[in-house]
N, C-alpha and C positions, 0 to 999 in steps of 0.2 A: 504494500499499500504506500503510495506516495505521500510525503509529508512536505508541505509547502509553507513557506513564509512569504513575505513581500518579495515579489519577483526581483531578481532571480535568486534570492537568498532562500535556503532550505531550512524549514523549521525542525527543531528537535521534538522529540516526543514528551509528553507530560501526563501527569495523573488528572483525571477528571475531578472537578470540584463542583458538587451539586448542592445548591443552597435550598433552604426550606421554601416551599410555596408559601407566598404571602397574599394577603387580602388586596393589597394595593397594586399588584402586578399581574398582567396576564401575558401569555405567550402567543404571539401571532404565527400562524401556520407558515412553514418555509415556502418559498416561491416554487412554482412548478418548474422542474428541471428543464423543460422545453425552453424556458427563458424568452428573451426578447432577441430579435434578430437584427443583425447589422451586416450589410453586404460589404465585403471587403475585396481588395485587389492587391496583388504583389506590387511593392513599390521599389523602383530603382533609383539609386542616388540619395545622397544626404547632404546636409548643409543647408545654409540660410537660402541660398538661391532656389534650391529644390523645394523647400518647405513653403517659401513665400509664394512660389507659383502654384502650389497645391491649394494653399489657403485662398488665393485669388480665384481659383477655379471651384471653390466651395467644398473642398476636400480637407481632410485632416490626416496628418501622418500618424502612424501608430506602429507599435512593436508587439509581436507575440513572443514572449520568452518561454523557452523550455526548461526542463530540470538541468541546472547547472550551466545553462546557456547565458553567457555574458553578453552576447551580440544580439540574438534574437533574429526573428523573421520580420523583414520590413514590410509594412502594410500601408494602405491608404483607404479611407472610407469617407462617405458623405458627411459632411459637418452636421447637416440637419438630423441625421440618424442619432448622433451622439447627443446633440442638444435636446432632442425630444425625450431621450431617456433620462437625461439630467432633470428636465423639468418635471417628469412624472415621479421620479424616486428621490430627487435631491442629490446634491453633490456628495453628501455623506451616505445616502441610501444606495446609490448605484453600485458601490463596491460590495454591497451585500446581495446583489442579484446575479444569478447565473445568466449569462448572455450567450447567444449562439452566433458565431461568425460564419457567414455563408460565402464560400469561394466561388469564383466565376465559372469553374468547370461544372457547377451544378451538382457535384457529387460530394465533395469534401465539406464537412461541416465541423466546427470545433466549439465545444462548450468551454467558456472562459469566465474569469472574473476580471473586471476592470480594476487593476490594482492601483493605477494612478491616472487621474484625469487633470491635465496641466491647462490652466487658463492664462490668458495674457494679463497685463497689469491692471486692466479695467475690470477683471473678473466677469467679462461678458463673452468673450470669444474663446472657444476651445482650441488650443494649439497643438495638443499631443494626448494620445491615450496609450498606456501600457497595459497589456493583457498577460494573464497566465492561464494555462489550461486548468480545468476544474471538472472532474468527473464525479459521479455520485459518491464514490468511495475515497476520493482524494481528501486528505486532511489539510485544511487550510486555516490561516489566521486572517480574520476579517474584522472590520469595524462595523458594529451594527448600530443603527440610530435609535435613540430612546424618544418615545413619543408619549405626550401627556394627553389624557382624555378626562372628561368630566369637569373640566374647568368651568363650564357654564353653571354647574351646581356647587361648586366649591364655596364653602362658608368663608374661608380665608380671603378668597378673591372678592367675594360680595362685600367684604368688610374693608376693601381697599389694598389688599395684598396682591402678590403676583407669584406665578409659578417660576421659580428659578431652577433651571437644569444645570446642576453643578457638573454633570457629565452628560454632554450631548450624545456621545456615543460610548458603547462598551466594546472593547477588544476581546474577541473570543476565538477559541479554536474548536473546530468541529469538522465533521465530514461534509462534503458538498451537499448531500442530500438533506442534511440537518441545519443548513444555514437559515437562521431566522431573518426574515426581511426587516423586522423591527421589534423592539420590546416596548410594550405599552404599560404605562402605569396610571391607574385610575385615582384621581385626586379629588373626587366628588365629595368625600367626607372629611377633607383636611382642613384645618384652621390655620391662621397665622402662626408661624413658628413650627408647624409640623414638618416632619421630614420622611422622605421615603428612603430606606436604606437598601444596600444591595440584597441583604437577606430577605427583604420583603418582596423582591421581584421573582417572578416565576421563571426560573432558568431550566429549560428542558434537559432531560437526560441526554448525555452525549455531548453536551456543549459546555466548554470549560471557560470561565471568565478569567481574564488575566488580572485578578486582584486577590490578594490573599487575605484581606480583612473583609468579612461579610457586614461589618458595621459601618462601612464607607457610605456617606450620605450621597444619594444620586440626585434627589429633587428636594428643594424646600419651598415652603410658602413663606416668601420673604415680604418685607414691608411693615408698615404700621397700620393697625386697624383704626378705622375712622371712629 
């Protein structure tokens, strides 16, 4: 079984940490392994001149890294395809989605994770995307976004507080088939000053969170009550 870290670094193995199920956290079902599709083509040439021409033509350069591959396979893809996925899942969420690269021969398909999406200085235009292969049994290290729900009923927010996400993402290690698309915390019963700790979240079996202390606060209802 392959064990991967952020491409092209290989992860070491580790023991699973399973925290107690909490009332304030729910686990969102992992995404369908079929994923979202991006049409890619082989890319020849590197450097500013080549990448500038690609971007002018509405394309984004990318690299598909393999195990222990420091160079990778050069690719290009429609900019609108990448930006569409970022709009749907967010910049932090797209890294927790299994995507499918479709190659021009109509036969080759590759399930991947987008390990790095690089934007320009304006944070508007995608400049480069780095991928790594990810199958159902591939062990990967990913950042999973934390989402809050129930804020419309939260007593603390009604009193003038706000939900402060102390950790917007959680770094986890798991198999590709077990990647959670997000971890949701329900704050509908929380008051000003209340916190959601790591131990309160519902972390599924087979998913290891890269925190050793389950008393780490993840969300806090901050501010002063009116």
